[in-house]
Structure formats: C-alpha cells, structure tokens
C-alpha positions in Angstrom: 0.1 0.1 -0.1 2.8 2.6 0.9 4.5 1.8 -2.6 1.2 2.9 -4.4 1.2 6.0 -2.1 4.7 6.8 -3.2 4.0 6.3 -6.8 1.1 8.7 -6.7 2.8 11.3 -4.6 5.7 11.0 -7.2 3.2 11.6 -10.0 1.5 14.5 -8.4 4.9 16.2 -7.8 5.8 15.9 -11.5 2.2 16.9 -12.5 2.4 19.9 -10.3 5.7 21.0 -11.6 4.1 20.6 -15.1 1.1 22.6 -14.2 3.3 25.4 -12.9 5.3 25.5 -16.2 2.1 25.7 -18.2 0.5 28.4 -15.9 3.4 30.6 -15.7 4.2 30.2 -19.5 0.8 30.7 -20.7 0.0 33.5 -18.1 3.0 35.4 -19.4 2.0 34.8 -22.9 -1.4 36.2 -22.2 -0.1 39.1 -20.2 2.3 40.3 -22.8 -0.1 40.1 -25.7 -3.0 41.5 -23.6 -1.3 44.6 -22.5 0.6 44.9 -26.0 4.0 44.6 -24.2 5.3 42.3 -27.0 4.2 42.0 -30.5 5.1 38.6 -32.1 3.4 39.5 -35.5 5.8 42.4 -36.4 8.3 42.5 -39.2 11.1 41.2 -36.8 9.9 39.2 -33.9 13.3 38.2 -32.7 13.3 40.3 -29.7 9.7 39.2 -28.8 10.7 35.6 -29.0 13.9 36.0 -27.2 12.0 37.5 -24.2 9.4 34.6 -24.6 12.2 32.1 -24.4 13.7 33.8 -21.2 10.4 33.7 -19.3 9.5 30.3 -20.5 13.0 29.2 -19.3 12.4 30.8 -16.0 9.0 29.0 -15.8 10.6 25.7 -16.6 13.2 26.2 -13.6 10.3 27.1 -11.3 8.5 23.9 -12.5 11.6 21.7 -11.8 12.0 23.3 -8.3 8.4 22.5 -7.6 8.7 19.0 -8.8 11.8 18.4 -6.7 10.4 20.0 -3.6 7.1 17.9 -3.8 8.9 14.6 -4.5 8.5 12.1 -1.8 12.2 10.9 -2.4 14.9 11.5 -5.2 13.9 15.0 -6.0 16.5 15.4 -8.9 14.9 12.4 -10.6 11.5 14.1 -10.5 12.8 17.3 -11.8 14.6 15.4 -14.8 11.4 13.5 -15.4 9.8 16.7 -15.7 12.3 18.1 -18.1 11.9 15.0 -20.3 8.3 15.6 -20.6 9.0 19.3 -21.3 11.6 18.0 -23.8 9.1 15.8 -25.6 6.4 18.4 -25.8 8.8 21.0 -27.2 9.9 18.7 -30.0 6.0 18.2 -30.7 5.5 21.8 -30.6 8.8 22.3 -32.8 7.4 19.9 -35.4 3.8 21.2 -35.4 5.0 24.9 -35.6 7.7 24.3 -38.2 5.7 25.7 -41.0 5.5 29.1 -39.2 9.1 30.2 -39.5 11.3 31.5 -36.5 12.7 28.1 -36.2 15.4 29.0 -33.6 12.6 29.9 -31.1 11.1 26.2 -30.7 14.4 24.6 -31.0 15.6 27.0 -28.1 12.8 25.7 -26.2 13.8 22.0 -27.1 17.4 22.6 -26.0 16.6 24.4 -22.6 13.8 22.1 -21.3 16.2 19.5 -19.5 18.8 22.0 -18.1 16.2 24.4 -16.8 14.2 21.5 -15.0 17.6 20.3 -13.7 18.6 23.7 -12.4 15.2 23.9 -10.6 15.9 20.6 -9.1 19.3 21.8 -7.9 17.9 25.0 -6.4 15.3 22.8 -4.6 18.0 20.6 -3.2 19.8 23.6 -1.7 16.5 25.0 -0.3 
C-alpha cells in the first residue's frame, strides 16, 4: 500500500511541476499580448521571441523546483522526469509549428527544457 502512495505522490509532484510551467508560460504569454507589451506579429519578432524564451525558461526552472520540492524521495529524478516531459512536448511543438518560421525559437525551447528543469531541481536541493 505504501508503494502505491509513493507512486501517486511522485506523479503528483511531476504533474504539479508541469502545471506550474504551463500556468506561468501561458500566463506570461497572455499578459504580454493582452497589454501589448510584445508583438509577435511584427516584421522582426526576434526580440519578442527572445524575451518569451527567457520567461519560458524561468517557468521551467520554477517547475523543476516545484517537482523536486514535492517529490517524496529522489527530488532530482522528479525534476529530470519533468524536464524529459518538457523536452518531448517542445519537440512536438517544434514539429507542429515548423511551417510558421522562426525556427530558432522552438529549437531553443527543446534545448533548454532539460537544463532548466535540472537547475530547478538543484535549487530545490539547496533549499
């Protein structure tokens, strides 16, 4: 019975980390477009996409931190699992959005998914 509880707690930790990443990323996207802080439709959207890469990377760090802090044991493993999920989702986004141009942006999200989650896990280990 305790093994099942541990598995559930592990799944909740990773899902909570994923929820944090999605909420922060989508919330920031909504805020910057709602308040016209960034325009992704301009002639050169390089700066807005660079800023989006930064805040999405920060969200991934916070998500890794969350997964590690909520993990019942082996917090770094939970952060890395979250990073792996982010990596797979970023690849799916990269493939799905390839026809829209700005290829460096989805590639950057793929490249940063694991290191950012790892950093979040490391920060949680020091807390």
